[in-house]
A tleap script that builds the chain and sets N, CA, C and O, in Angstrom:
source leaprc.protein.ff14SB
mol = sequence {
  NMET THR THR PRO LEU ASN ALA ALA GLN ARG
  LEU CYS ASP GLU LEU ALA ALA LEU GLY VAL
  ALA SER ASP VAL HIE ASP GLY TYR GLY LEU
  ALA LEU VAL SER VAL TRP TYR GLY LEU VAL
  VAL TRP THR ASP GLY LEU ILE PHE ARG TRP
  GLY THR GLY GLU GLY PRO GLY ARG GLY ARG
  PRO GLY TRP HIE ALA PHE ALA PRO ALA ASP
  ASP PRO VAL THR THR ALA GLN ARG VAL ALA
  GLY CYS TYR ALA GLU LEU ARG ARG LYS HIE
  PRO CYS PRO ALA PRO ASN ALA TRP ALA PRO
  CGLN
}
set mol.1.N position { 257.904 70.386 -49.872 }
set mol.1.CA position { 257.345 69.126 -49.402 }
set mol.1.C position { 258.186 67.978 -49.946 }
set mol.1.O position { 258.601 67.987 -51.105 }
set mol.2.N position { 258.424 67.011 -49.107 }
set mol.2.CA position { 259.136 65.812 -49.529 }
set mol.2.C position { 258.136 64.811 -50.111 }
set mol.2.O position { 256.942 64.880 -49.820 }
set mol.3.N position { 258.614 63.906 -50.912 }
set mol.3.CA position { 257.716 62.893 -51.466 }
set mol.3.C position { 257.380 61.862 -50.390 }
set mol.3.O position { 258.143 61.691 -49.439 }
set mol.4.N position { 256.255 61.179 -50.528 }
set mol.4.CA position { 255.924 60.144 -49.562 }
set mol.4.C position { 257.017 59.071 -49.467 }
set mol.4.O position { 257.352 58.620 -48.371 }
set mol.5.N position { 257.560 58.672 -50.597 }
set mol.5.CA position { 258.599 57.645 -50.584 }
set mol.5.C position { 259.842 58.112 -49.834 }
set mol.5.O position { 260.412 57.349 -49.055 }
set mol.6.N position { 260.269 59.350 -50.056 }
set mol.6.CA position { 261.443 59.871 -49.333 }
set mol.6.C position { 261.187 59.957 -47.834 }
set mol.6.O position { 262.055 59.603 -47.036 }
set mol.7.N position { 260.004 60.423 -47.447 }
set mol.7.CA position { 259.671 60.516 -46.022 }
set mol.7.C position { 259.669 59.127 -45.387 }
set mol.7.O position { 260.204 58.943 -44.293 }
set mol.8.N position { 259.074 58.156 -46.064 }
set mol.8.CA position { 259.022 56.797 -45.537 }
set mol.8.C position { 260.417 56.194 -45.424 }
set mol.8.O position { 260.727 55.520 -44.442 }
set mol.9.N position { 261.255 56.436 -46.421 }
set mol.9.CA position { 262.604 55.886 -46.374 }
set mol.9.C position { 263.411 56.502 -45.238 }
set mol.9.O position { 264.188 55.809 -44.581 }
set mol.10.N position { 263.232 57.807 -45.003 }
set mol.10.CA position { 263.930 58.455 -43.887 }
set mol.10.C position { 263.485 57.853 -42.558 }
set mol.10.O position { 264.304 57.626 -41.668 }
set mol.11.N position { 262.172 57.592 -42.428 }
set mol.11.CA position { 261.677 56.960 -41.202 }
set mol.11.C position { 262.247 55.552 -41.063 }
set mol.11.O position { 262.663 55.161 -39.972 }
set mol.12.N position { 262.273 54.798 -42.134 }
set mol.12.CA position { 262.826 53.450 -42.121 }
set mol.12.C position { 264.295 53.471 -41.681 }
set mol.12.O position { 264.727 52.613 -40.910 }
set mol.13.N position { 265.048 54.440 -42.167 }
set mol.13.CA position { 266.457 54.579 -41.782 }
set mol.13.C position { 266.603 54.899 -40.297 }
set mol.13.O position { 267.481 54.357 -39.626 }
set mol.14.N position { 265.744 55.779 -39.785 }
set mol.14.CA position { 265.802 56.126 -38.359 }
set mol.14.C position { 265.390 54.952 -37.486 }
set mol.14.O position { 265.960 54.749 -36.413 }
set mol.15.N position { 264.410 54.177 -37.930 }
set mol.15.CA position { 264.026 52.988 -37.184 }
set mol.15.C position { 265.173 51.979 -37.158 }
set mol.15.O position { 265.432 51.355 -36.129 }
set mol.16.N position { 265.853 51.821 -38.281 }
set mol.16.CA position { 267.000 50.907 -38.345 }
set mol.16.C position { 268.080 51.337 -37.358 }
set mol.16.O position { 268.714 50.492 -36.726 }
set mol.17.N position { 268.290 52.640 -37.222 }
set mol.17.CA position { 269.285 53.147 -36.272 }
set mol.17.C position { 268.901 52.797 -34.832 }
set mol.17.O position { 269.763 52.728 -33.955 }
set mol.18.N position { 267.612 52.577 -34.593 }
set mol.18.CA position { 267.125 52.189 -33.264 }
set mol.18.C position { 267.013 50.674 -33.116 }
set mol.18.O position { 266.554 50.178 -32.087 }
set mol.19.N position { 267.435 49.944 -34.144 }
set mol.19.CA position { 267.394 48.488 -34.093 }
set mol.19.C position { 266.048 47.887 -34.449 }
set mol.19.O position { 265.784 46.730 -34.124 }
set mol.20.N position { 265.186 48.659 -35.118 }
set mol.20.CA position { 263.857 48.191 -35.498 }
set mol.20.C position { 263.832 47.976 -37.005 }
set mol.20.O position { 264.003 48.921 -37.775 }
set mol.21.N position { 263.621 46.745 -37.421 }
set mol.21.CA position { 263.540 46.423 -38.845 }
set mol.21.C position { 262.194 46.866 -39.401 }
set mol.21.O position { 261.165 46.750 -38.734 }
set mol.22.N position { 262.212 47.369 -40.616 }
set mol.22.CA position { 260.977 47.773 -41.283 }
set mol.22.C position { 261.219 47.755 -42.781 }
set mol.22.O position { 262.359 47.656 -43.235 }
set mol.23.N position { 260.144 47.851 -43.539 }
set mol.23.CA position { 260.297 47.980 -44.982 }
set mol.23.C position { 259.277 48.963 -45.515 }
set mol.23.O position { 258.265 49.246 -44.874 }
set mol.24.N position { 259.563 49.479 -46.702 }
set mol.24.CA position { 258.785 50.560 -47.293 }
set mol.24.C position { 258.030 50.049 -48.515 }
set mol.24.O position { 258.556 49.278 -49.317 }
set mol.25.N position { 256.796 50.495 -48.633 }
set mol.25.CA position { 255.946 50.187 -49.784 }
set mol.25.C position { 255.400 51.512 -50.292 }
set mol.25.O position { 254.981 52.361 -49.505 }
set mol.26.N position { 255.406 51.687 -51.610 }
set mol.26.CA position { 255.046 52.978 -52.193 }
set mol.26.C position { 254.019 52.791 -53.302 }
set mol.26.O position { 254.078 51.827 -54.065 }
set mol.27.N position { 253.082 53.722 -53.378 }
set mol.27.CA position { 252.132 53.706 -54.478 }
set mol.27.C position { 250.902 54.538 -54.197 }
set mol.27.O position { 250.524 54.747 -53.044 }
set mol.28.N position { 250.284 55.007 -55.258 }
set mol.28.CA position { 249.035 55.753 -55.181 }
set mol.28.C position { 249.124 57.012 -54.323 }
set mol.28.O position { 248.153 57.385 -53.664 }
set mol.29.N position { 250.282 57.667 -54.329 }
set mol.29.CA position { 250.443 58.924 -53.605 }
set mol.29.C position { 250.712 58.788 -52.123 }
set mol.29.O position { 250.765 59.787 -51.407 }
set mol.30.N position { 250.885 57.554 -51.651 }
set mol.30.CA position { 251.190 57.296 -50.247 }
set mol.30.C position { 252.375 56.347 -50.168 }
set mol.30.O position { 252.707 55.666 -51.138 }
set mol.31.N position { 253.002 56.311 -49.013 }
set mol.31.CA position { 254.029 55.306 -48.742 }
set mol.31.C position { 253.752 54.731 -47.364 }
set mol.31.O position { 253.336 55.442 -46.449 }
set mol.32.N position { 253.988 53.439 -47.231 }
set mol.32.CA position { 253.769 52.738 -45.971 }
set mol.32.C position { 255.088 52.198 -45.461 }
set mol.32.O position { 255.930 51.732 -46.230 }
set mol.33.N position { 255.255 52.269 -44.141 }
set mol.33.CA position { 256.397 51.656 -43.485 }
set mol.33.C position { 255.832 50.537 -42.618 }
set mol.33.O position { 255.167 50.787 -41.613 }
set mol.34.N position { 256.108 49.306 -43.023 }
set mol.34.CA position { 255.635 48.131 -42.297 }
set mol.34.C position { 256.662 47.790 -41.227 }
set mol.34.O position { 257.829 47.536 -41.526 }
set mol.35.N position { 256.207 47.786 -39.965 }
set mol.35.CA position { 257.117 47.604 -38.840 }
set mol.35.C position { 256.894 46.249 -38.165 }
set mol.35.O position { 257.850 45.508 -37.935 }
set mol.36.N position { 255.654 45.926 -37.851 }
set mol.36.CA position { 255.330 44.699 -37.125 }
set mol.36.C position { 253.860 44.415 -37.360 }
set mol.36.O position { 253.121 45.306 -37.781 }
set mol.37.N position { 253.428 43.218 -37.102 }
set mol.37.CA position { 252.023 42.884 -37.235 }
set mol.37.C position { 251.187 43.896 -36.448 }
set mol.37.O position { 251.340 44.021 -35.233 }
set mol.38.N position { 250.318 44.605 -37.134 }
set mol.38.CA position { 249.485 45.595 -36.479 }
set mol.38.C position { 250.123 46.966 -36.350 }
set mol.38.O position { 249.530 47.867 -35.757 }
set mol.39.N position { 251.324 47.142 -36.896 }
set mol.39.CA position { 251.985 48.448 -36.800 }
set mol.39.C position { 252.511 48.846 -38.175 }
set mol.39.O position { 253.575 48.407 -38.611 }
set mol.40.N position { 251.741 49.680 -38.831 }
set mol.40.CA position { 252.102 50.218 -40.139 }
set mol.40.C position { 251.985 51.728 -40.063 }
set mol.40.O position { 250.974 52.258 -39.600 }
set mol.41.N position { 253.014 52.416 -40.515 }
set mol.41.CA position { 253.018 53.876 -40.549 }
set mol.41.C position { 252.803 54.285 -41.996 }
set mol.41.O position { 253.482 53.780 -42.890 }
set mol.42.N position { 251.869 55.192 -42.236 }
set mol.42.CA position { 251.712 55.678 -43.599 }
set mol.42.C position { 252.001 57.164 -43.640 }
set mol.42.O position { 251.864 57.875 -42.644 }
set mol.43.N position { 252.404 57.614 -44.820 }
set mol.43.CA position { 252.688 59.029 -45.005 }
set mol.43.C position { 252.280 59.487 -46.393 }
set mol.43.O position { 252.345 58.742 -47.372 }
set mol.44.N position { 251.864 60.722 -46.437 }
set mol.44.CA position { 251.589 61.383 -47.714 }
set mol.44.C position { 252.683 62.397 -48.034 }
set mol.44.O position { 252.556 63.173 -48.982 }
set mol.45.N position { 253.753 62.391 -47.250 }
set mol.45.CA position { 254.847 63.341 -47.418 }
set mol.45.C position { 254.722 64.550 -46.495 }
set mol.45.O position { 255.679 65.304 -46.319 }
set mol.46.N position { 253.537 64.733 -45.907 }
set mol.46.CA position { 253.316 65.849 -44.980 }
set mol.46.C position { 253.281 65.375 -43.531 }
set mol.46.O position { 253.850 66.010 -42.643 }
set mol.47.N position { 252.603 64.249 -43.308 }
set mol.47.CA position { 252.492 63.707 -41.956 }
set mol.47.C position { 252.770 62.209 -41.972 }
set mol.47.O position { 252.668 61.551 -43.007 }
set mol.48.N position { 253.124 61.688 -40.797 }
set mol.48.CA position { 253.145 60.260 -40.539 }
set mol.48.C position { 251.907 59.963 -39.703 }
set mol.48.O position { 251.493 60.780 -38.880 }
set mol.49.N position { 251.320 58.791 -39.919 }
set mol.49.CA position { 250.147 58.384 -39.144 }
set mol.49.C position { 250.252 56.883 -38.885 }
set mol.49.O position { 250.603 56.111 -39.776 }
set mol.50.N position { 249.945 56.485 -37.659 }
set mol.50.CA position { 249.978 55.069 -37.306 }
set mol.50.C position { 249.010 54.802 -36.175 }
set mol.50.O position { 248.624 55.708 -35.437 }
set mol.51.N position { 248.622 53.541 -36.051 }
set mol.51.CA position { 247.730 53.121 -34.982 }
set mol.51.C position { 248.498 52.937 -33.689 }
set mol.51.O position { 249.671 52.564 -33.700 }
set mol.52.N position { 247.839 53.197 -32.585 }
set mol.52.CA position { 248.496 53.088 -31.285 }
set mol.52.C position { 248.057 51.849 -30.529 }
set mol.52.O position { 248.354 51.716 -29.342 }
set mol.53.N position { 247.365 50.948 -31.184 }
set mol.53.CA position { 246.948 49.714 -30.528 }
set mol.53.C position { 245.457 49.506 -30.633 }
set mol.53.O position { 244.757 50.232 -31.339 }
set mol.54.N position { 244.985 48.507 -29.923 }
set mol.54.CA position { 243.577 48.168 -29.957 }
set mol.54.C position { 242.760 49.154 -29.142 }
set mol.54.O position { 243.185 49.624 -28.087 }
set mol.55.N position { 241.599 49.448 -29.648 }
set mol.55.CA position { 240.668 50.303 -28.938 }
set mol.55.C position { 239.780 49.463 -28.031 }
set mol.55.O position { 240.101 48.307 -27.753 }
set mol.56.N position { 238.677 50.022 -27.570 }
set mol.56.CA position { 237.786 49.270 -26.701 }
set mol.56.C position { 237.140 48.107 -27.462 }
set mol.56.O position { 236.644 48.291 -28.574 }
set mol.57.N position { 237.146 46.951 -26.882 }
set mol.57.CA position { 236.559 45.786 -27.545 }
set mol.57.C position { 237.594 45.068 -28.391 }
set mol.57.O position { 238.609 45.650 -28.774 }
set mol.58.N position { 237.342 43.841 -28.671 }
set mol.58.CA position { 238.281 43.025 -29.432 }
set mol.58.C position { 238.313 43.426 -30.894 }
set mol.58.O position { 237.273 43.627 -31.523 }
set mol.59.N position { 239.507 43.537 -31.419 }
set mol.59.CA position { 239.687 43.759 -32.842 }
set mol.59.C position { 239.361 45.146 -33.343 }
set mol.59.O position { 239.463 45.408 -34.541 }
set mol.60.N position { 238.982 46.017 -32.476 }
set mol.60.CA position { 238.675 47.381 -32.916 }
set mol.60.C position { 239.955 48.204 -32.942 }
set mol.60.O position { 240.793 48.092 -32.046 }
set mol.61.N position { 240.101 49.025 -33.965 }
set mol.61.CA position { 241.328 49.825 -34.025 }
set mol.61.C position { 241.379 50.863 -32.911 }
set mol.61.O position { 240.347 51.365 -32.466 }
set mol.62.N position { 242.577 51.171 -32.475 }
set mol.62.CA position { 242.766 52.174 -31.437 }
set mol.62.C position { 242.895 53.557 -32.034 }
set mol.62.O position { 242.578 53.782 -33.203 }
set mol.63.N position { 243.354 54.456 -31.234 }
set mol.63.CA position { 243.572 55.823 -31.682 }
set mol.63.C position { 244.735 55.871 -32.651 }
set mol.63.O position { 245.588 54.984 -32.675 }
set mol.64.N position { 244.753 56.900 -33.431 }
set mol.64.CA position { 245.861 57.088 -34.351 }
set mol.64.C position { 246.767 58.194 -33.833 }
set mol.64.O position { 246.313 59.185 -33.260 }
set mol.65.N position { 248.044 57.998 -34.049 }
set mol.65.CA position { 249.034 59.009 -33.679 }
set mol.65.C position { 249.508 59.691 -34.953 }
set mol.65.O position { 249.519 59.093 -36.029 }
set mol.66.N position { 249.891 60.930 -34.816 }
set mol.66.CA position { 250.354 61.726 -35.948 }
set mol.66.C position { 251.683 62.371 -35.603 }
set mol.66.O position { 251.988 62.617 -34.435 }
set mol.67.N position { 252.463 62.637 -36.625 }
set mol.67.CA position { 253.719 63.379 -36.463 }
set mol.67.C position { 254.050 64.021 -37.800 }
set mol.67.O position { 253.672 63.497 -38.847 }
set mol.68.N position { 254.745 65.138 -37.780 }
set mol.68.CA position { 255.117 65.769 -39.042 }
set mol.68.C position { 256.155 64.931 -39.785 }
set mol.68.O position { 257.069 64.380 -39.171 }
set mol.69.N position { 256.013 64.838 -41.083 }
set mol.69.CA position { 256.931 64.027 -41.891 }
set mol.69.C position { 258.338 64.611 -41.928 }
set mol.69.O position { 259.284 63.922 -42.309 }
set mol.70.N position { 258.483 65.862 -41.539 }
set mol.70.CA position { 259.827 66.451 -41.536 }
set mol.70.C position { 260.568 66.197 -40.216 }
set mol.70.O position { 261.624 66.783 -39.977 }
set mol.71.N position { 260.015 65.319 -39.352 }
set mol.71.CA position { 260.682 64.944 -38.104 }
set mol.71.C position { 260.722 63.422 -37.954 }
set mol.71.O position { 260.069 62.872 -37.067 }
set mol.72.N position { 261.480 62.740 -38.812 }
set mol.72.CA position { 261.519 61.282 -38.728 }
set mol.72.C position { 262.222 60.760 -37.484 }
set mol.72.O position { 261.984 59.622 -37.080 }
set mol.73.N position { 263.081 61.563 -36.867 }
set mol.73.CA position { 263.811 61.105 -35.677 }
set mol.73.C position { 262.841 60.902 -34.512 }
set mol.73.O position { 262.816 59.830 -33.907 }
set mol.74.N position { 262.055 61.911 -34.200 }
set mol.74.CA position { 261.083 61.800 -33.111 }
set mol.74.C position { 260.020 60.763 -33.441 }
set mol.74.O position { 259.605 59.999 -32.570 }
set mol.75.N position { 259.579 60.731 -34.685 }
set mol.75.CA position { 258.584 59.750 -35.099 }
set mol.75.C position { 259.119 58.343 -34.891 }
set mol.75.O position { 258.402 57.484 -34.379 }
set mol.76.N position { 260.367 58.090 -35.279 }
set mol.76.CA position { 260.966 56.769 -35.116 }
set mol.76.C position { 261.006 56.379 -33.639 }
set mol.76.O position { 260.758 55.221 -33.303 }
set mol.77.N position { 261.310 57.312 -32.769 }
set mol.77.CA position { 261.345 57.018 -31.338 }
set mol.77.C position { 259.962 56.624 -30.831 }
set mol.77.O position { 259.826 55.691 -30.040 }
set mol.78.N position { 258.949 57.332 -31.284 }
set mol.78.CA position { 257.580 57.033 -30.862 }
set mol.78.C position { 257.109 55.691 -31.420 }
set mol.78.O position { 256.487 54.900 -30.711 }
set mol.79.N position { 257.409 55.442 -32.689 }
set mol.79.CA position { 257.014 54.179 -33.317 }
set mol.79.C position { 257.769 53.018 -32.672 }
set mol.79.O position { 257.200 51.945 -32.475 }
set mol.80.N position { 259.037 53.221 -32.343 }
set mol.80.CA position { 259.820 52.173 -31.675 }
set mol.80.C position { 259.198 51.806 -30.329 }
set mol.80.O position { 259.245 50.643 -29.927 }
set mol.81.N position { 258.622 52.771 -29.636 }
set mol.81.CA position { 257.926 52.482 -28.382 }
set mol.81.C position { 256.696 51.615 -28.614 }
set mol.81.O position { 256.442 50.682 -27.853 }
set mol.82.N position { 255.937 51.914 -29.654 }
set mol.82.CA position { 254.775 51.080 -30.006 }
set mol.82.C position { 255.222 49.679 -30.401 }
set mol.82.O position { 254.593 48.687 -30.032 }
set mol.83.N position { 256.307 49.610 -31.150 }
set mol.83.CA position { 256.870 48.328 -31.578 }
set mol.83.C position { 257.247 47.474 -30.369 }
set mol.83.O position { 256.913 46.290 -30.316 }
set mol.84.N position { 257.934 48.063 -29.408 }
set mol.84.CA position { 258.344 47.319 -28.212 }
set mol.84.C position { 257.127 46.800 -27.459 }
set mol.84.O position { 257.133 45.668 -26.974 }
set mol.85.N position { 256.103 47.605 -27.359 }
set mol.85.CA position { 254.880 47.192 -26.663 }
set mol.85.C position { 254.192 46.047 -27.406 }
set mol.85.O position { 253.750 45.085 -26.779 }
set mol.86.N position { 254.098 46.140 -28.722 }
set mol.86.CA position { 253.486 45.075 -29.502 }
set mol.86.C position { 254.292 43.782 -29.410 }
set mol.86.O position { 253.714 42.700 -29.306 }
set mol.87.N position { 255.605 43.882 -29.449 }
set mol.87.CA position { 256.449 42.687 -29.342 }
set mol.87.C position { 256.274 42.035 -27.977 }
set mol.87.O position { 256.319 40.811 -27.856 }
set mol.88.N position { 256.072 42.858 -26.949 }
set mol.88.CA position { 255.859 42.318 -25.612 }
set mol.88.C position { 254.525 41.570 -25.554 }
set mol.88.O position { 254.442 40.482 -24.984 }
set mol.89.N position { 253.489 42.156 -26.142 }
set mol.89.CA position { 252.159 41.559 -26.104 }
set mol.89.C position { 252.006 40.390 -27.077 }
set mol.89.O position { 251.297 39.426 -26.788 }
set mol.90.N position { 252.670 40.479 -28.228 }
set mol.90.CA position { 252.517 39.490 -29.293 }
set mol.90.C position { 253.887 39.079 -29.831 }
set mol.90.O position { 254.266 39.483 -30.931 }
set mol.91.N position { 254.629 38.284 -29.069 }
set mol.91.CA position { 255.953 37.874 -29.543 }
set mol.91.C position { 255.854 36.924 -30.734 }
set mol.91.O position { 254.792 36.367 -31.011 }
set mol.92.N position { 256.955 36.752 -31.420 }
set mol.92.CA position { 257.015 35.793 -32.527 }
set mol.92.C position { 256.770 34.399 -31.983 }
set mol.92.O position { 257.268 34.057 -30.910 }
set mol.93.N position { 256.014 33.593 -32.704 }
set mol.93.CA position { 255.828 32.216 -32.244 }
set mol.93.C position { 257.130 31.436 -32.379 }
set mol.93.O position { 257.959 31.720 -33.243 }
set mol.94.N position { 257.286 30.448 -31.505 }
set mol.94.CA position { 258.463 29.592 -31.569 }
set mol.94.C position { 258.392 28.741 -32.835 }
set mol.94.O position { 257.303 28.357 -33.260 }
set mol.95.N position { 259.530 28.447 -33.434 }
set mol.95.CA position { 259.511 27.582 -34.616 }
set mol.95.C position { 258.928 26.222 -34.262 }
set mol.95.O position { 259.056 25.746 -33.134 }
set mol.96.N position { 258.302 25.624 -35.224 }
set mol.96.CA position { 257.694 24.321 -35.027 }
set mol.96.C position { 258.778 23.272 -34.814 }
set mol.96.O position { 259.640 23.088 -35.673 }
set mol.97.N position { 258.741 22.593 -33.688 }
set mol.97.CA position { 259.780 21.615 -33.367 }
set mol.97.C position { 259.748 20.428 -34.311 }
set mol.97.O position { 260.791 19.823 -34.561 }
set mol.98.N position { 258.582 20.071 -34.845 }
set mol.98.CA position { 258.480 18.904 -35.701 }
set mol.98.C position { 258.695 19.221 -37.170 }
set mol.98.O position { 258.792 18.302 -37.983 }
set mol.99.N position { 258.770 20.469 -37.526 }
set mol.99.CA position { 258.936 20.845 -38.941 }
set mol.99.C position { 260.339 20.446 -39.411 }
set mol.99.O position { 261.313 20.600 -38.675 }
set mol.100.N position { 260.433 19.939 -40.629 }
set mol.100.CA position { 261.760 19.588 -41.155 }
set mol.100.C position { 262.647 20.810 -41.268 }
set mol.100.O position { 262.180 21.904 -41.584 }
set mol.101.N position { 263.901 20.622 -41.013 }
set mol.101.CA position { 264.867 21.721 -41.048 }
set mol.101.C position { 265.351 21.941 -42.432 }
set mol.101.O position { 266.173 22.828 -42.665 }
savepdb mol mol.pdb
quit
């Protein structure tokens, strides 16, 4: 079994290869890969788990997706698809035109 931190870092590296920025947070026997607002992948070293979007009704979590932690390539492809969908639905806000530079 790989450690949660190693699994998360491998996923982060695969996401970077797909042009998706992310960062890793580790602690308490889990590691998290933060990808985008509303898209965080966590791992215990055995599996990756992430939300697939909103469920029925406002603000309710959607279904969770799973993938084996020993397959970061396929997981990164699936997470990148969720990332693209979230970016389409919730793009970054434009910088404030009146804010000092």
